[in-house]
N, C-alpha and C positions, 0 to 999 in steps of 0.2 A: 502494498498500498502505500502510495507516495501524497505527499501532507503538499499544498499548492502555497509558494511562497507569497508572503503578502507584499505587491507592488512598493520598490522603494522607488523615491525622487532619487534624481542624480543628486552627488555630494561636489559644490565647486569647492576650490580653495585657488588661494594666489601668493604666492610663498617669494614674489620679488628676486628670482635671480638672474643671473646675467645669460645673454640670450649664447647658446653655443649653435651656430650656425654658421653657414656659408653667408656672404657677402650677398645682398639682394643683385646685383650688376651682373650675377651671373645666370640672371635671365636671358642674356644675350646669346645664350650658346643653343637654346630652344627656339629664342623667337626668330633668330635672325634666319632657321631654314623654313619656320613655318608661313612668314610672311619674304615670299621670292624676291619681288624688287623693292626691298630696303636695305638702307644702310645703315648701322649704328655708328656712333660716334663717343662713344664713353669720355667725361670729361673729368679727368683726376690725377692722381699722382703717378709716379712709376711703381708704386705699389699696387694699385688698379690693375696697371699692365702686366706684373708677373703675376697678380691672382688670375686674370682672364686667361691668360698662356696655358698655366697649370690645369683652369678649368676647362680649357680650349684641347688641352692636349691628347684627348680621350677621341676629339672627331677628325684624324688626319685625313680622313678621305671626302672632308666636307669642305667646301672652298669658303671661308669666313669672308663675310663681309660685312667685319667691324671694322675698329679704328681705334686708336688713344691718342686724345688729346691733351699732350702731358703738361700737367702748370708746374713752370718755374717758379725760385723764390721771387724774381721778376710780379709774377703774375698775382700771388698770393700778394705781395705788398703792395697791389693796385700800381705799378709804374707804366705796363706795358697797356695797351689797348685792346682789348678783350675783342671786340671787335672786329676790328682786322685781321686779328690772328682766328679767329673761326671762321669767318669768309677766306680768307685763304685757303681754310682745310676744307671747307664745301665744296667751294669753285675745285679743287684738285680730286674731289669724291667726286664732283657732278662731270669730271671732264673725263676721269679714268672708267667711273662703273653705270654714271646714267642712271640714278636708282628713281624709284615713283615718289619715295618719301626718306628723308634723312631723322632718325631719331635720336635727339640728345639725351644720352644718359647721366645725368646729375650723380654727384657720387659726395661722400662727407665732405672733402674738401669745398667743394661749389655752395654745402650748403653754409658750412663754419664762415668762410670769407663771404658770405650773402649776393654770391654772383648772380645776377641779374639777367639766367636763360628765358624766363617767359618774356622778359622786355625786349630784348636782343633778336629772338628769335622770328616774329612779325615783322619785321624791316627787311633783316636777310632773307627772308622768304620770299616776299616782294621783290628783292633785287637778283638774288641767282634763279627765281622762278621753280622751285621744287619745294613742296611743302615740309615744314619741320614740325618735328613732333617734340616736346619738352616732356622728360619724367625721371622726375627725383627718386630714382632707384639708388638708394644709397644704405651706406650698411647702418645707418642709425636708425633705418628701420627693425619690424621683429622679426623676419623670417626670410630667406632665400627664396621661396617662393611668392613671397609679396613685389618683387618686383616686376613678376609678371604683370601682377595687380595694378600696378603703378602705371604700366605702360599700357596696360588695355585702358584704364580711367580715362587717361590723356588722348588716345586711337576715338574715346567715344564722342570725345569734342569736335571732330574732325569727321564723323559719320553724316552722310548729307542727309539734311531735315526732310527734303522730297522728293517723292519718285521722279526722274529727268525724262523727257519723251521718250526718250530711246532705250526705258527699262529692258522691250523685249529683246534689243539687240545686245544689253549686255547680261542677259541671262542666257543666250544664246554662248557667249563667249566666259561665261563663269565656270570654271573647271569641273565643278562636283555635278554641276545639271548637264555637263556634255557628257560625265563620268557615267552617271544615272542612265542616261537616252542612248547609249553606245551603239548603233547597230538597230536602230528603231526610226519607221519612218512619224513623219511628224502627223499625220492623222490617228498614230497611235498614241504617241504621246498627249495632244488635244483630249483624246479620248477620257485616258488617263487622270486627266485634272479635273474632269468632274466628279472625280472621287472622292475628292477631299472633301470635307466636312467644311461648312461655311462658318468660318474662326476668324477673330482679329488677327493682323500677322503676329510673329512668333519669330524673337531673335536668339539665339541662344550665344554665350559668350563665355571664351576658354579655351586654352591654345592645347590644339590636340592634334597627332596625328593624323593623316589626311584619311589612310584605313576606317579610321574612327569616326572620325568626323562621317563620312559614307556611312560607317555601321547605324550608329546614333541616327540620322536624316532619315536610313529607309524603317528603322524598326517605330518612328512617330509615323511614319507613311502608310504605315501597315494599320493604322490607327485612323487614318483619315486626318491626320495632323501634317500640315506644312510648314516646315521651315523657312521662313523669308530670306534669314541668311545667318551667319555667323561672325563675330566678332573675336579677335581677327578674321578675317578672308586671306584665301590663298596672296592675293594679291591687292595692294593698298587702293588699288583703283576699283577695287571690287568690293572695296566696305559696304554693308549691308543701310540701306536706308532706315532710319530712325524718327519717327514722327510721333508726336503724342498722342498718348493712348495707348501704343503698342505693348505686345505683353513682352516680358524679357527671361531668360531663364540660364542660372550659370552651371555650369558644369565642373567645379572646384571650390572645394570648400575655403580657399585661400583667397576669394575675387569680393569682397565685400566692399572696398574702394569704388571697386568699377560698378556694382551693383548699387552704389549710395550714387553713383555721378548719373547714371543711368537713370532713376528715378527722381532726383533732385535737378539735373540741369538737363536733363531729355523729358523729362515728366511722363515716363513708362512707368509699367505695372510689373512690378516684379513677383513671378511665380514662386514661393517659397517649399521648396521639395526637397527630399531628401537626394542626394548626389548619386548619379549612377554608377557605382562602385561597386561589383560583385553582384550576382543574380537578383538578389533581394533588394538591394539599391535600385538597381537599372526599373526594375518590377514598379516600384515605388514612386519613383519618378517621372514615369510613362503614365501613370495611375492618377499622378498629379494633374499633368497635364490634359488628360483627359478629361477630368473631374471641373477643370477650371472653364475648358471650353464645352463641356454639357457632352462629350460622348463617351458611349457603353465602349469601356475596355473589351477586345475580345482575344481570347488567347494566352494572354499572358501567365495564368497559373501555370498551364500546361509549359509555356516553354520555359520557366523558369525551372519546377519540376523537372524536366530534362536535362539541365545546366547542371543542377544538383545533382542526378546520378549520376552523369558523367564526370563529377568530380570526386565519388566517392573515396576512389586510391588516396588522394591526397588528404580527404577528411579523418580517414582511421586515424592517420599521422597525428592527427591537432584534437582529437577527440579527447575531452577529458583530461589535455593538457592546459597550462597557464601562459599566459603572454604580460608581459608590460613595457608600456611606452615612455621613452623618457622624453621626448618630445623634439620635432626638428621641423617638419615641412609643412605642418598643419595639416597634412590628409590623415592626422592620427583618431579622430572620432568614426570617420567611414572604416577607416580601415580595423579598427574594434568592434564596431557593428558587423561587419563583414567576419571576423573571425569568432566572435562570440556564435554567430549563427552557425557559422561550425563547428560549435562543441567546443571550443576554448571558454576559460575565463580569463575575464581580463580585471586585474590588481589596480592598476593605474593607467592614466592616460596623460601623460603630461602633452601640456601643448602651450607652444613661444604667445601666441593671442588668439583670445575666443572673442569672436563677434559672436554674440549669442543669438542676436536677431535673427544674421544671416545664417547661422546654422542651426536654428530653432526645429525644423522638419527635422534633420538628418540626430537632432540630440533626443527629437519622442521617438525616432524611431531605434534608437539606441537603447533607450529607456524598454521600448515597449517588448524588443529584440530579448533583452536579458529574462525581462518575465515569463515571454514564451519559451525561453532554453530552460528555465528554473538555475539562475544563476546570479550572484549578488551583482549589482550595478556599482561599475566602475568609478572609485574618485577621481575626478579631472582636476588638475594642478596648471593653475597658467602660470608661465613664466617661473618654472621650478627652479629652485636649487639643486644643483647636481651633487653635491655632498651630502644635502639630507635624502636624495633620491637612491642615492648607491648603498645609505646605511639601510634603507628600505629595501632597495633590493637581494643585499644581503640576509635580510631578516625573513621573506617572502620566498627565496629560491625561486623563482618562476624559470618556467621550463624553457623560455625565448624572449628574449629583449629585445627592442627592435629598438636603435639608438643611432646617434648620428655618429660621425666617423670618429671621430675623436674619442670618445669612451668603450668602442667594439674592443678595442685590443687588450685593455684593461680589465676589460671585463673576462674576455676569454681564457687571459692567464689566470683567473681565478674561478675557470672551470662553469663560466654562466655562457650561454649559447645567445649569440646576438645575429642580428642584420641590420646591415646597415639603411634607414630612412631613404640615403637619395637614391639609394635603386627603385624604390617604389615610385618618386619622382618623376624619376626616367622611362618610366615602366609605360608600357600601352597596358591600363588594367581598368577602362571604361567599357560599360557595355556586357549583355552577357556573354559573347564570346570569349572574353578578354580575361573571366573569373580564374580559368587555370592557368594564367601568366601570375598571376598576384601569389597562388598557392605553391606555383613553382617556386617563388621566392622566400617566401614564409616557411616551407618547410627544407630549405636545403642545409639548414645547420643540424635540423632534427635526423635527417635522410645519410649527414656526413656522420652522424654520431652514431645508427646503426652499422653503417661498414665498418667504421673502426672496431664496432664491438663484434662483428663477425669475424673481425681477422683479430682478435685479443691484444687489440692494441691499449683497450681499457686496462685488461689488467697489467699491461707492461708499467702503464702510467703508475699506476696504483705502488707497485712494486718501488719504482724511481723514486716516488715520494718518501716512502718509509725511510729509503735508503739516505 
């Protein structure tokens, strides 16, 4: 006989520790590949340049479209003309690369010396004839993923306010539309357009790889929901039209600034949904869209059940085990909810920054999931103090700790299984079809331990420890 647990409310704390995350200018690493006709100019010191060189080191096969505008002592003491120097660099970028947009990434130094990038950009933009987007994605922010949030919030201001006359031609040029309609007659496409429900325009925001964008667009299409555009688009020239009254929805938990900008400045209506991470989150995300537009969802329960069935080999490794999040990339709540659904217990969710309004639906789904799975709700600690966290890890002895790179090796040396949180940031993990990739990452340390046990290495380690 099992006794049903009394539902527990989520417990929030704040420890005001240091932020142990990468610098947000690292968002350049994935955004320059997503926005194909862009160029990123990072305005900072040599340290910023060294950091970006290391962050980009893994992307040796991608042609980088970014550069450093290195500030010297003369710039910091305001003895040189910032405008002329930035103009020289932007003209060189225009001559060499001819991008559709130049994104200025502000750093800690430009913040501290109060460099007026927003004042310089409009004048220079009109002079060189290329749009300039100013994003202060500096290390004074909370977490490295929020660099993308800053860039998208700045880019939201550049979205067209009304549909141009040549909208049909623009749709034909759109890469996603081309892909979806590849090899089909115009008559077929026109007939299919009538299958969409009559609902207000919907724009999704968040940078995802193109296959994932296509996948989520198709999932909504099956329910009769048409996606009017994505922010960011594959090309800057294809930014979505955003008019007052449009509906918007995010795909990542770290985009609260973009959501606020779209609501306050562009007068959009935000759909507060859980994020499409894991089969449960994806189903809840689609169902929320359907409920907002008055559509009855079709086949989602069967689709989710089929995905869970295909994941059973991984779930067997996780069922009954515990996980602890130290806090790094703001994906912690969504990942914890998914792993709890897989049968794990989550002791604690550390998170650098929590916007409870933007993550309200995700937090509610986490609470509901814990109740349904019969496990205690995790404690959520904003801006955790890592010293205190490590003491709690020693006491709780979790089976898996998901942490930033700084603490992984010290914890491994003490016999605690870890997984780098940055790997989840760069993994394709949204939608029904990518849930397997999340579990591939989460179970890797456990599978490695099982392999070592099969080889007898665990006994050898114990004997060496005695010596």
